[in-house]
KEKE-3310 file (N, C-alpha, C; in steps of 0.2 Angstrom, whole numbers, plus 5000, padded with zeros to 4 digits):
npx = (5072:5063:5068:5081:5080:5073:5083:5093:5086:5084:5098:5101:5092:5097:5110:5107:5101:5112:5121:5113:5114:5127:5129:5121:5128:5139:5135:5130:5142:5149:5140:5142:5155:5155:5149:5159:5162:5162:5147:5135:5139:5129:5120:5126:5130:5129:5115:5113:5114:5099:5090:5083:5068:5060:5045:5037:5024:5016:5014:5019:5010:4999:4991:4991:4980:4985:4999:5000:4995:5004:5016:5014:5015:5029:5044:5050:5064:5067:5061:5060:5054:5040:5024:5023:5037:5050:5063:5078:5089:5104:5112:5121:5135:5134:5127:5110:5095:5079:5061:5050:5034:5021:5005:4990:4978:4963:4962:4972:4983:4995:5012:5027:5044:5061:5075:5092:5104:5119:5131:5131:5124:5112:5096:5084:5068:5057:5040:5025:5011:4998:4983:4966:4951:4941:4948:4951:4938:4935:4930:4932:4942:4950:4952:4965:4975:4992:5001:5015:5025:5038:5049:5060:5070:5066:5053:5049:5042:5049:5047:5034:5022:5010:5004:4995:4986:4981:4970:4969:4956:4952:4952:4961:4975:4993:5003:5015:5029:5034:5028:5033:5027:5018:5017:5009:4996:4992:4987:4974:4969:4959:4957:4949:4937:4920:4911:4919:4920:4906:4905:4912:4905:4894:4900:4904:4893:4893:4902:4907:4901:4900:4911:4924:4940:4952:4970:4975:4987:4989:4985:4989:4999:4993:4979:4977:4979:4968:4957:4959:4956:4942:4938:4941:4933:4921:4921:4921:4908:4900:4902:4896:4883:4880:4879:4889:4897:4906:4910:4917:4926:4937:4943:4952:4954:4965:4982:4988:5000:5001:4991:4991:4997:4989:4975:4958:4953:4942:4938:4936:4924:4916:4915:4908:4896:4891:4890:4899:4913:4929:4943:4955:4948:4942:4953:4959:4948:4946:4959:4958:4948:4955:4966:4960:4957:4969:4977:4988:4988:4991:4993:4992:4999:4998:5001:4989:4979:4973:4975:4971:4979:4981:4991:4992:4995:5002:5017:5018:5023:5015:5001:4984:4975:4964:4952:4946:4937:4927:4919:4903:4898:4902:4906:4916:4927:4929:4934:4946:4953:4953:4961:4974:4976:4977:4989:4998:5001:5011:5028:5039:5045:5036:5027:5020:5021:5013:5015:5005:5008:5022:5021:5015:5026:5034:5028:5017:5001:4983:4972:4963:4946:4929:4915:4904:4906:4905:4892:4885:4889:4883:4870:4873:4876:4887:4897:4905:4919:4922:4932:4948:4965:4978:4994:5006:5014:5024:5028:5023:5014:4997:4980:4976:4965:4953)
npy = (5408:5399:5387:5387:5385:5372:5364:5365:5359:5345:5341:5341:5331:5320:5319:5316:5303:5296:5297:5290:5277:5274:5274:5263:5253:5253:5249:5236:5229:5230:5222:5210:5207:5205:5192:5183:5183:5175:5168:5174:5169:5164:5158:5146:5138:5122:5114:5111:5095:5086:5079:5063:5054:5039:5030:5017:5006:4996:4978:4974:4985:4982:4985:4978:4977:4970:4971:4985:4989:4983:4989:5002:5003:5003:5012:5024:5023:5010:5002:4989:4988:4997:5004:5013:5016:5027:5031:5040:5047:5056:5065:5076:5086:5089:5089:5085:5091:5087:5088:5075:5070:5058:5051:5041:5046:5051:5039:5038:5045:5059:5056:5063:5064:5070:5070:5067:5067:5061:5068:5061:5049:5036:5033:5024:5027:5023:5023:5023:5027:5030:5022:5026:5022:5017:5010:4998:4993:4990:4979:4974:4974:4990:5004:5017:5032:5035:5048:5059:5071:5083:5094:5108:5112:5125:5124:5126:5119:5104:5092:5082:5069:5057:5040:5026:5014:4998:4995:4982:4970:4970:4957:4950:4940:4940:4927:4924:4917:4906:4905:4914:4925:4920:4922:4933:4930:4931:4944:4943:4937:4942:4945:4954:4957:4961:4951:4939:4939:4937:4924:4917:4920:4912:4900:4897:4892:4879:4873:4865:4872:4884:4892:4899:4899:4900:4897:4891:4894:4888:4875:4858:4851:4840:4841:4854:4852:4844:4853:4862:4855:4853:4866:4870:4861:4866:4878:4874:4868:4879:4887:4878:4879:4892:4890:4890:4883:4874:4883:4886:4900:4907:4915:4929:4945:4954:4960:4950:4943:4941:4932:4918:4918:4924:4925:4924:4928:4926:4938:4935:4941:4941:4927:4923:4931:4927:4914:4905:4897:4892:4881:4889:4901:4896:4893:4905:4911:4902:4904:4917:4916:4908:4916:4927:4922:4921:4910:4900:4900:4891:4892:4881:4876:4866:4857:4863:4865:4869:4870:4872:4875:4873:4877:4865:4867:4881:4878:4868:4856:4851:4851:4854:4849:4855:4850:4862:4863:4854:4859:4861:4851:4838:4828:4835:4827:4819:4829:4832:4820:4819:4830:4826:4814:4820:4829:4819:4814:4821:4827:4835:4846:4849:4856:4871:4881:4893:4901:4912:4920:4922:4929:4941:4946:4950:4961:4960:4964:4963:4967:4982:4981:4986:4993:4995:4986:4974:4974:4974:4961:4953:4952:4946:4954:4960:4965:4955:4948:4935:4926:4918:4911:4902:4898:4884:4877:4868:4864:4870:4886:4884:4883:4885:4880:4867)
npz = (4667:4673:4667:4671:4684:4685:4679:4689:4700:4695:4695:4709:4714:4707:4712:4726:4724:4720:4731:4740:4734:4735:4749:4753:4747:4754:4767:4764:4760:4772:4780:4773:4776:4789:4790:4792:4805:4822:4828:4841:4857:4865:4856:4851:4861:4869:4876:4893:4901:4908:4922:4921:4922:4927:4929:4938:4943:4955:4952:4938:4934:4941:4956:4972:4986:4998:4997:4996:5009:5018:5014:5017:5030:5032:5036:5024:5022:5024:5015:5002:4991:4982:4981:4971:4960:4958:4947:4946:4935:4936:4925:4926:4931:4944:4961:4963:4972:4977:4978:4978:4974:4976:4972:4971:4961:4969:4977:4986:4999:4998:4996:5001:4997:5001:4991:4987:4974:4968:4956:4940:4945:4948:4955:4963:4970:4982:4984:4995:4997:5009:5007:5004:5014:5004:4995:5001:5001:4989:4977:4964:4949:4945:4936:4937:4941:4943:4950:4948:4954:4953:4961:4963:4978:4981:4977:4964:4949:4942:4935:4929:4929:4924:4926:4920:4931:4938:4950:4960:4966:4983:4988:4981:4980:4977:4973:4968:4958:4964:4975:4984:4990:4999:5013:5014:5015:5027:5028:5026:5038:5050:5065:5073:5067:5067:5063:5065:5079:5081:5077:5087:5098:5096:5096:5109:5114:5111:5120:5135:5150:5144:5140:5131:5131:5125:5125:5141:5152:5164:5164:5164:5151:5144:5147:5142:5128:5126:5129:5119:5108:5110:5109:5096:5089:5093:5087:5074:5073:5076:5064:5055:5060:5057:5044:5035:5020:5007:4993:4978:4972:4964:4955:4946:4939:4929:4924:4911:4912:4926:4928:4932:4944:4954:4965:4970:4987:4999:5012:5030:5035:5023:5020:5031:5030:5017:5019:5013:5007:5001:5001:5004:5008:5019:5027:5031:5038:5049:5055:5058:5068:5078:5081:5087:5099:5105:5101:5092:5076:5060:5042:5029:5014:5001:4985:4975:4985:5002:5020:5037:5053:5071:5085:5098:5111:5121:5122:5114:5101:5093:5081:5077:5063:5051:5038:5029:5019:5021:5030:5037:5030:5035:5049:5063:5067:5055:5047:5053:5052:5038:5034:5040:5033:5020:5021:5024:5011:5005:5003:5014:5007:4998:5005:5012:5026:5035:5048:5057:5068:5065:5053:5057:5065:5054:5050:5043:5043:5047:5033:5032:5038:5036:5045:5037:5026:5033:5038:5026:5022:5031:5025:5014:5003:4998:4984:4971:4963:4951:4946:4942:4947:4956:4961:4961:4974:4973:4960:4944:4942:4949:4954:4972:4976:4980)
capx = (5072:5060:5072:5087:5077:5072:5090:5096:5082:5086:5105:5101:5089:5102:5115:5104:5101:5119:5123:5110:5116:5134:5128:5118:5133:5144:5132:5130:5149:5150:5137:5145:5162:5153:5147:5164:5164:5158:5140:5135:5140:5122:5117:5129:5131:5125:5110:5115:5110:5094:5089:5079:5064:5056:5040:5034:5019:5014:5017:5017:5005:4993:4992:4987:4979:4989:5005:5000:4994:5011:5021:5012:5018:5036:5047:5053:5071:5068:5057:5064:5050:5035:5018:5026:5044:5053:5070:5080:5096:5107:5118:5124:5141:5133:5122:5103:5091:5072:5055:5046:5027:5017:4999:4985:4972:4956:4963:4977:4985:5001:5018:5033:5051:5066:5080:5098:5107:5125:5133:5132:5122:5105:5094:5077:5065:5051:5034:5020:5006:4993:4977:4960:4946:4938:4953:4950:4931:4934:4929:4933:4948:4948:4957:4966:4981:4997:5004:5022:5027:5045:5050:5067:5069:5062:5046:5048:5041:5054:5045:5027:5019:5005:5004:4989:4987:4975:4969:4966:4951:4955:4952:4966:4982:4998:5007:5022:5030:5036:5024:5037:5023:5013:5016:5004:4989:4990:4983:4967:4967:4956:4954:4945:4931:4914:4909:4923:4917:4900:4905:4915:4899:4890:4904:4904:4887:4895:4907:4905:4902:4899:4917:4929:4945:4959:4975:4976:4994:4989:4983:4994:4999:4988:4973:4977:4978:4961:4953:4960:4952:4935:4937:4941:4927:4915:4921:4919:4901:4897:4902:4891:4876:4879:4877:4895:4900:4911:4909:4924:4925:4944:4946:4953:4955:4971:4987:4988:5006:5000:4985:4992:5000:4985:4969:4953:4952:4937:4939:4932:4917:4913:4914:4902:4890:4889:4890:4902:4921:4933:4948:4959:4944:4941:4959:4960:4943:4948:4965:4956:4945:4960:4971:4956:4957:4976:4980:4993:4986:4996:4990:4997:4998:5001:5000:4982:4975:4975:4973:4973:4981:4982:4995:4988:4996:5007:5023:5018:5025:5009:4996:4978:4974:4957:4951:4941:4932:4922:4915:4896:4896:4904:4907:4922:4932:4930:4938:4953:4956:4954:4967:4980:4978:4979:4995:5003:5003:5016:5034:5040:5047:5030:5022:5022:5018:5013:5013:5002:5013:5028:5019:5015:5033:5037:5025:5011:4995:4977:4970:4957:4939:4925:4908:4899:4907:4903:4885:4883:4891:4877:4865:4876:4875:4894:4898:4910:4922:4921:4937:4956:4968:4984:5000:5008:5021:5029:5030:5021:5008:4991:4976:4977:4958:4952)
capy = (5407:5392:5382:5386:5382:5365:5361:5364:5354:5339:5340:5340:5325:5315:5319:5313:5296:5293:5296:5284:5271:5273:5272:5256:5248:5252:5245:5229:5227:5229:5216:5204:5206:5202:5185:5178:5183:5170:5169:5176:5163:5161:5154:5140:5134:5116:5113:5107:5089:5087:5073:5058:5051:5033:5028:5011:5005:4989:4972:4975:4989:4980:4987:4974:4980:4967:4974:4992:4989:4981:4994:5009:5003:5003:5018:5025:5021:5003:4999:4986:4990:5002:5004:5017:5017:5033:5030:5046:5047:5062:5065:5082:5086:5092:5086:5088:5090:5088:5085:5070:5069:5053:5049:5038:5051:5049:5033:5038:5052:5061:5055:5067:5063:5074:5066:5070:5062:5064:5069:5054:5043:5034:5031:5022:5029:5019:5026:5019:5032:5027:5022:5028:5016:5015:5005:4991:4991:4989:4971:4973:4978:4997:5009:5023:5035:5037:5055:5060:5078:5084:5101:5109:5114:5131:5123:5127:5113:5102:5087:5080:5064:5052:5033:5022:5008:4994:4993:4975:4969:4969:4950:4947:4939:4938:4922:4924:4911:4900:4906:4918:4930:4916:4925:4939:4927:4933:4950:4941:4935:4948:4943:4958:4959:4959:4944:4934:4940:4934:4916:4915:4921:4906:4894:4896:4888:4872:4872:4864:4878:4890:4895:4898:4903:4900:4894:4893:4891:4885:4868:4853:4850:4835:4844:4860:4849:4841:4858:4865:4850:4854:4873:4870:4857:4871:4883:4871:4867:4886:4888:4874:4881:4898:4888:4890:4877:4875:4886:4888:4906:4909:4919:4936:4949:4959:4959:4943:4940:4939:4928:4911:4919:4927:4921:4928:4925:4930:4940:4932:4943:4939:4920:4922:4934:4924:4907:4902:4897:4887:4879:4895:4906:4893:4893:4912:4912:4898:4907:4923:4914:4906:4922:4931:4918:4921:4904:4900:4897:4891:4891:4876:4876:4860:4858:4864:4864:4873:4867:4876:4871:4877:4873:4862:4871:4886:4876:4861:4856:4847:4855:4851:4852:4854:4851:4867:4862:4849:4863:4861:4845:4832:4829:4838:4822:4818:4835:4831:4814:4821:4834:4822:4810:4824:4831:4813:4812:4826:4827:4842:4851:4851:4859:4878:4882:4900:4903:4919:4924:4924:4935:4947:4948:4953:4967:4959:4965:4962:4973:4985:4979:4992:4991:4995:4979:4968:4975:4971:4954:4949:4951:4943:4959:4963:4963:4951:4946:4928:4923:4918:4905:4904:4894:4877:4878:4863:4864:4876:4889:4881:4885:4881:4878:4860)
capz = (4674:4675:4664:4675:4691:4683:4679:4696:4704:4693:4697:4716:4714:4704:4717:4731:4722:4719:4738:4743:4732:4738:4756:4753:4745:4760:4772:4761:4760:4779:4782:4770:4779:4796:4791:4794:4812:4826:4831:4848:4861:4867:4850:4849:4867:4870:4882:4899:4902:4913:4925:4918:4927:4925:4934:4938:4948:4957:4949:4930:4933:4946:4963:4976:4992:5003:4997:4998:5016:5021:5012:5020:5037:5032:5034:5018:5022:5025:5009:4997:4985:4983:4977:4965:4961:4953:4946:4944:4933:4936:4920:4926:4935:4951:4965:4963:4977:4974:4982:4974:4977:4973:4974:4966:4962:4971:4980:4991:5001:4994:5000:4998:4999:4998:4988:4984:4969:4966:4949:4937:4949:4947:4961:4963:4976:4983:4987:4997:5000:5012:5003:5008:5015:4998:4991:5004:5000:4982:4976:4957:4946:4944:4933:4941:4938:4948:4948:4951:4953:4955:4961:4967:4985:4981:4976:4957:4946:4938:4931:4931:4924:4926:4922:4921:4935:4939:4957:4961:4971:4990:4989:4976:4982:4972:4977:4966:4954:4968:4982:4988:4994:5003:5020:5014:5016:5034:5028:5026:5044:5053:5071:5077:5063:5071:5061:5068:5085:5081:5077:5093:5103:5095:5097:5116:5116:5110:5125:5142:5154:5139:5140:5126:5134:5121:5129:5148:5154:5171:5163:5162:5144:5141:5148:5138:5122:5126:5129:5112:5103:5111:5107:5089:5087:5095:5082:5068:5074:5075:5057:5053:5062:5053:5037:5030:5017:5002:4987:4975:4968:4966:4949:4947:4933:4929:4919:4909:4915:4933:4929:4935:4950:4958:4967:4975:4993:5003:5019:5034:5035:5017:5020:5036:5027:5011:5021:5007:5008:4998:5006:5007:5012:5026:5031:5034:5043:5055:5057:5062:5075:5083:5083:5091:5106:5107:5100:5087:5069:5054:5036:5026:5007:4997:4978:4973:4991:5008:5026:5043:5059:5077:5090:5103:5118:5120:5121:5110:5094:5089:5078:5075:5057:5048:5031:5030:5014:5024:5035:5036:5026:5038:5056:5064:5067:5048:5044:5056:5048:5031:5034:5042:5027:5015:5022:5023:5004:5003:5006:5017:5002:4995:5010:5014:5032:5036:5055:5057:5072:5061:5048:5061:5066:5048:5048:5039:5047:5043:5029:5035:5036:5039:5047:5031:5023:5038:5038:5019:5022:5035:5021:5008:4997:4995:4977:4971:4957:4951:4942:4944:4949:4960:4959:4964:4978:4972:4953:4941:4945:4948:4960:4978:4977:4979)
cpx = (5069:5065:5078:5085:5076:5078:5093:5093:5084:5093:5105:5098:5094:5108:5113:5104:5107:5122:5120:5112:5123:5133:5126:5123:5138:5141:5132:5137:5151:5147:5140:5152:5160:5151:5153:5166:5160:5152:5140:5136:5134:5119:5120:5131:5126:5121:5113:5111:5105:5093:5083:5075:5060:5052:5037:5029:5017:5017:5014:5010:4999:4995:4988:4987:4984:4996:5005:4999:5001:5016:5020:5014:5025:5039:5050:5060:5072:5064:5062:5060:5044:5029:5019:5033:5046:5060:5073:5087:5098:5113:5122:5131:5140:5127:5115:5099:5084:5067:5052:5040:5024:5010:4995:4979:4966:4956:4968:4979:4992:5007:5024:5039:5056:5072:5086:5101:5113:5126:5134:5128:5114:5103:5086:5074:5058:5046:5028:5015:5001:4986:4971:4955:4943:4942:4952:4943:4930:4935:4930:4939:4946:4953:4958:4973:4985:5000:5010:5023:5034:5046:5057:5065:5066:5055:5044:5047:5047:5052:5038:5025:5014:5006:4998:4991:4981:4975:4965:4961:4955:4955:4957:4973:4987:5003:5014:5023:5032:5033:5028:5033:5018:5012:5010:4997:4987:4987:4976:4964:4965:4953:4949:4939:4925:4911:4912:4921:4911:4900:4908:4909:4895:4894:4904:4898:4888:4900:4904:4906:4901:4905:4921:4935:4952:4964:4974:4982:4994:4988:4989:4993:4994:4981:4972:4975:4970:4956:4953:4956:4945:4934:4937:4935:4921:4915:4918:4911:4897:4896:4896:4884:4875:4877:4883:4896:4903:4907:4915:4922:4932:4947:4947:4954:4962:4976:4988:4995:5005:4994:4986:4996:4996:4979:4965:4953:4947:4939:4934:4925:4913:4911:4908:4896:4887:4888:4893:4910:4924:4938:4952:4955:4943:4947:4960:4954:4944:4954:4963:4953:4950:4964:4967:4957:4964:4980:4985:4991:4992:4991:4995:4994:5001:4999:4992:4977:4978:4972:4974:4974:4981:4986:4991:4989:5002:5014:5024:5021:5020:5004:4990:4976:4967:4956:4945:4935:4926:4917:4907:4893:4898:4906:4915:4928:4934:4935:4945:4956:4958:4961:4974:4982:4980:4987:5000:5005:5009:5022:5035:5042:5041:5025:5025:5018:5019:5011:5011:5006:5019:5027:5018:5021:5036:5033:5019:5005:4989:4975:4964:4950:4935:4918:4903:4900:4904:4895:4882:4884:4886:4871:4867:4876:4882:4895:4904:4913:4921:4926:4944:4958:4974:4990:5002:5014:5026:5032:5028:5015:5002:4987:4977:4970:4957:4946)
cpy = (5400:5387:5381:5383:5374:5361:5359:5359:5347:5337:5338:5333:5319:5314:5315:5305:5293:5292:5291:5277:5269:5271:5265:5251:5247:5248:5237:5226:5225:5222:5209:5202:5203:5195:5181:5178:5177:5172:5171:5169:5160:5157:5147:5135:5128:5116:5109:5101:5090:5080:5069:5055:5045:5031:5021:5010:4998:4983:4972:4979:4987:4981:4983:4977:4977:4970:4981:4993:4988:4987:5001:5009:5004:5010:5018:5022:5014:4999:4996:4987:4995:5001:5008:5018:5023:5032:5037:5045:5055:5063:5071:5081:5089:5089:5090:5086:5092:5086:5081:5069:5063:5052:5045:5042:5048:5043:5033:5045:5053:5060:5059:5065:5068:5070:5070:5065:5065:5064:5062:5048:5042:5031:5030:5024:5026:5023:5022:5023:5028:5028:5023:5021:5013:5009:4998:4989:4989:4981:4970:4977:4985:5000:5015:5026:5037:5044:5056:5067:5079:5091:5102:5111:5121:5130:5124:5120:5111:5097:5085:5075:5060:5045:5030:5016:5004:4993:4987:4975:4968:4961:4946:4946:4937:4933:4922:4917:4905:4901:4910:4923:4926:4919:4930:4936:4929:4940:4949:4938:4941:4946:4947:4960:4957:4953:4938:4934:4936:4926:4914:4915:4914:4900:4892:4892:4881:4869:4870:4870:4885:4895:4894:4902:4903:4896:4896:4890:4887:4877:4864:4852:4846:4838:4850:4857:4847:4847:4862:4861:4852:4861:4873:4866:4862:4876:4880:4870:4874:4888:4884:4876:4888:4896:4889:4883:4879:4878:4889:4894:4909:4914:4926:4939:4953:4958:4951:4939:4938:4934:4921:4912:4923:4923:4925:4924:4929:4932:4936:4934:4942:4931:4919:4925:4930:4916:4903:4902:4891:4885:4885:4900:4903:4894:4900:4913:4908:4902:4913:4921:4912:4911:4926:4928:4918:4914:4905:4896:4896:4889:4886:4875:4870:4861:4858:4864:4868:4870:4873:4872:4876:4873:4871:4865:4876:4884:4870:4862:4853:4852:4851:4853:4850:4854:4855:4866:4857:4853:4863:4855:4838:4833:4832:4832:4819:4823:4834:4825:4815:4825:4830:4818:4814:4826:4825:4812:4816:4826:4834:4847:4853:4855:4866:4879:4890:4901:4911:4923:4927:4930:4941:4950:4952:4959:4966:4959:4964:4969:4976:4982:4984:4989:4990:4988:4974:4968:4972:4963:4950:4948:4948:4947:4962:4960:4960:4950:4938:4924:4923:4912:4907:4900:4888:4878:4873:4863:4871:4879:4885:4884:4881:4879:4871:4859)
cpz = (4676:4672:4668:4682:4690:4683:4685:4700:4702:4695:4705:4717:4712:4709:4723:4730:4722:4727:4741:4741:4735:4746:4757:4752:4750:4765:4770:4762:4768:4782:4780:4774:4786:4796:4792:4801:4816:4828:4838:4852:4863:4862:4849:4855:4867:4876:4887:4900:4908:4916:4921:4923:4924:4931:4933:4944:4949:4954:4942:4930:4938:4953:4968:4983:4998:5003:4999:5006:5020:5020:5016:5027:5038:5031:5027:5017:5022:5019:5004:4990:4987:4979:4970:4966:4956:4953:4943:4941:4932:4931:4921:4930:4941:4954:4964:4969:4975:4979:4976:4978:4973:4976:4969:4967:4964:4976:4986:4993:4997:4999:4996:5001:4996:4997:4986:4980:4967:4958:4946:4940:4946:4953:4960:4970:4977:4987:4989:5001:5003:5008:5007:5009:5009:4994:4994:5003:4993:4980:4968:4954:4944:4941:4937:4938:4944:4946:4952:4949:4957:4955:4964:4974:4986:4979:4968:4953:4941:4933:4934:4926:4927:4922:4924:4926:4935:4946:4957:4967:4978:4992:4985:4980:4977:4976:4975:4962:4958:4975:4987:4992:4998:5010:5020:5015:5023:5034:5028:5033:5049:5060:5075:5073:5067:5069:5064:5075:5086:5081:5083:5098:5102:5097:5104:5118:5115:5115:5132:5146:5150:5140:5134:5127:5130:5125:5137:5151:5160:5170:5162:5154:5141:5142:5143:5130:5121:5125:5122:5107:5104:5108:5099:5086:5088:5089:5075:5068:5073:5068:5053:5054:5058:5046:5032:5027:5011:4996:4984:4971:4969:4960:4950:4940:4934:4924:4917:4912:4922:4934:4933:4942:4955:4960:4971:4981:4997:5010:5023:5035:5029:5018:5025:5033:5021:5012:5015:5008:5005:5003:5009:5011:5019:5030:5035:5039:5049:5058:5061:5068:5080:5085:5088:5098:5108:5106:5094:5080:5064:5048:5032:5019:5004:4990:4977:4979:4997:5014:5031:5049:5065:5082:5096:5110:5117:5118:5117:5103:5089:5087:5077:5069:5055:5041:5031:5024:5016:5029:5033:5032:5029:5045:5057:5064:5060:5045:5047:5052:5041:5030:5035:5036:5021:5015:5022:5016:5002:5006:5009:5013:4998:4999:5012:5020:5033:5043:5055:5062:5069:5056:5051:5063:5060:5046:5044:5043:5043:5039:5033:5033:5040:5040:5041:5027:5027:5038:5031:5019:5026:5030:5014:5002:4995:4988:4976:4964:4957:4946:4944:4946:4954:4957:4963:4968:4976:4965:4949:4944:4944:4954:4966:4980:4976:4974)
residu = (MET:PRO:LEU:ARG:PHE:TYR:ALA:ARG:THR:ARG:ALA:ARG:VAL:PHE:LEU:ALA:VAL:VAL:LEU:LEU:ILE:LEU:ALA:GLY:SER:THR:LEU:TYR:SER:LYS:ALA:GLU:MET:ASP:THR:GLY:LYS:PRO:GLU:PRO:VAL:ARG:ALA:ILE:GLN:ALA:ARG:SER:PRO:GLU:PRO:VAL:TYR:HIS:VAL:GLU:ALA:GLY:VAL:ARG:GLY:ASP:ILE:PHE:PRO:ALA:PHE:ALA:ASN:PHE:LEU:SER:PHE:GLN:PRO:ALA:SER:GLU:ARG:ASP:SER:GLY:THR:VAL:SER:VAL:THR:VAL:THR:ASN:PRO:THR:ASP:SER:LEU:ILE:SER:GLU:HIS:ILE:ALA:VAL:ASN:VAL:GLU:GLY:TRP:SER:ASP:ARG:GLU:ILE:GLN:VAL:ILE:GLU:ILE:GLY:ALA:GLY:GLN:VAL:ARG:THR:VAL:GLN:PHE:ALA:PRO:THR:PHE:LEU:PRO:ARG:PHE:TYR:ARG:ASN:ARG:GLU:ILE:THR:ALA:ALA:THR:ALA:LYS:VAL:ASP:VAL:SER:ASP:LEU:GLY:GLY:HIS:PRO:VAL:PHE:SER:THR:THR:ILE:PRO:VAL:ARG:LEU:ARG:SER:ALA:ASP:ASP:ILE:TYR:TRP:GLY:SER:LYS:PHE:GLU:TYR:ALA:PRO:PHE:ILE:ALA:SER:TRP:VAL:THR:PRO:HIS:ASP:PRO:ARG:VAL:GLU:GLY:VAL:LEU:SER:LEU:ALA:LYS:GLU:PHE:MET:PRO:GLY:ARG:ARG:LEU:PRO:GLY:TYR:GLU:THR:TRP:ARG:ALA:PRO:GLY:ALA:GLU:GLU:LYS:THR:THR:PHE:GLU:GLU:VAL:ARG:ALA:ILE:TYR:ASN:ALA:LEU:LYS:ARG:LYS:GLY:VAL:SER:TYR:VAL:LYS:SER:SER:GLY:THR:LEU:GLY:ALA:ARG:ALA:ASN:ALA:ASP:LEU:THR:GLU:ARG:VAL:ARG:MET:PRO:PHE:GLU:SER:VAL:GLY:GLN:VAL:SER:ALA:ASN:CYS:ILE:ASP:GLY:ALA:VAL:LEU:TYR:ALA:ALA:LEU:PHE:GLU:ASN:LEU:GLY:MET:ASP:PRO:VAL:ILE:VAL:LEU:VAL:PRO:GLY:HIS:ALA:TYR:VAL:GLY:VAL:ARG:LEU:ALA:PRO:ASP:SER:LYS:GLN:PHE:LEU:TYR:ILE:GLU:THR:ALA:LEU:THR:GLY:ARG:ALA:PRO:PHE:GLU:THR:ALA:VAL:ARG:SER:ALA:ASN:ALA:GLY:LEU:ALA:ARG:TYR:THR:GLU:SER:GLN:VAL:ILE:ARG:ILE:PRO:ILE:GLU:ASP:ALA:ARG:ASP:GLN:GLY:ILE:TYR:PRO:MET:PRO:ALA:PHE:PRO:GLY:ASP:SER:GLU:ASN:ALA:LEU:ASP:GLY:THR:THR:SER:ARG:ALA:SER:ASN:GLY:VAL:ALA:SER:ASN:PRO:ALA:THR:GLU:PRO:THR:SER:VAL:GLN:LYS)
# end
C-alpha cells in the first residue's frame, strides 16, 4: 500500500512538471512572435517642436538710466528698442498666444505684454519696465538680474529664465560710436531741481531791480538781447559766488566694449552741492538754469569739449555761448570770448548742437532727481564714481572733457 501510493504521487508530480514546461514554452513562443509587431504609437511619435526664447538686456548687458527713463515713457507698440528684449521663434504649425512678464528684480516694476506669433514666425518684443527711485539714486555700477516669465493665456508656465545685467550709474551717458545718442544729454537738464532754483534765487541779486524774468516778449528785440546778456551774466556770477569751479571727473565703469563710448556727467544738484563741474557738467547745469526761466538753451559738442548757449531772444537766430570750464575762474566776458573763439576753430560738420527744446519734443525728459539726493548734495556727501571717457563727434571716440 505505501509503495503503490508513493508511485502514484511521483507520477502526478512528474505530469505537473511536464505541463508547466509545455505552458512556459508556449508563452515564450508567443512573446517571440510578438517582437515582429510594431511598437505602440505613443513610443515612436516625434516630439512636437516648441517655441524658442532669446533674451538680451541693455547695451551689451549695461542698462543706462537715461535710456531706461526715456523708454519707460514710450508705449510698447512704439518702441524701437527696450531695456530688455525677448525674441520668440515659433517653429510650430500653429499660432501661439502668450503672456510675457519682465522685471529687473529689486529695481523695477513688472511689465506684462500679451503676444501672438504666427506659425513659423520670429518676433522680438521690447520691454521697458518702470524703474524704482533707487535706480536713479544709484551712483556706481551695480549687478542685478533681469527675469523673464512666459505663460499661456490660461496662466500655465511655459518658460522662465534670468540673465545677469549691469545697472550703470545714473551719471553715465552712452554717446554711441558717432554721438548718435547725444540728444540724451537732455536727460541731465533738470530745470525744476531745488538746487537749480537756489542758484536762480541768488542770481537775481546780481540783476538790476532784483528781477530775473527770462524772456519778455513785449521788449524790442535789441532790448531783449541786452537783458538776456545781463541775466546770463547774473547766473554766471551766482555760480561763482556758490564756489562752483572746474574739476574733471568723467570716468565710468562697465562693459569693456562700451568704455570709449560712455562718460560720467554730474547732475546739476551734484555740481552745485560739490561746487565742481567740468565742461559737460557745466553745460547741463547752465541749460537747466536757462530752461527753468523759459529760455532756449543749446548744448554744443565739439571734438573733446562742450559749450552751452542760450538763444538771445525768442525769435532770434543768435545765441550767447559760454565756456563753462571758466566758471568761478575768470570774468563772464572772458568766458564768452573763449567760447566764441573755441567754436570758430571748428567746421560745422565737427559741431553737434543739441537744442533742449528739440530733445523734449522727442520725448527725452529729465531723469528723476529726489530731495534726498539734493540734500546730500548740499553737504557734498553724495557718493561718486570717478572713472570713464566719451567719444569724439568728428572722428574716433574720445572724451568731451577738456
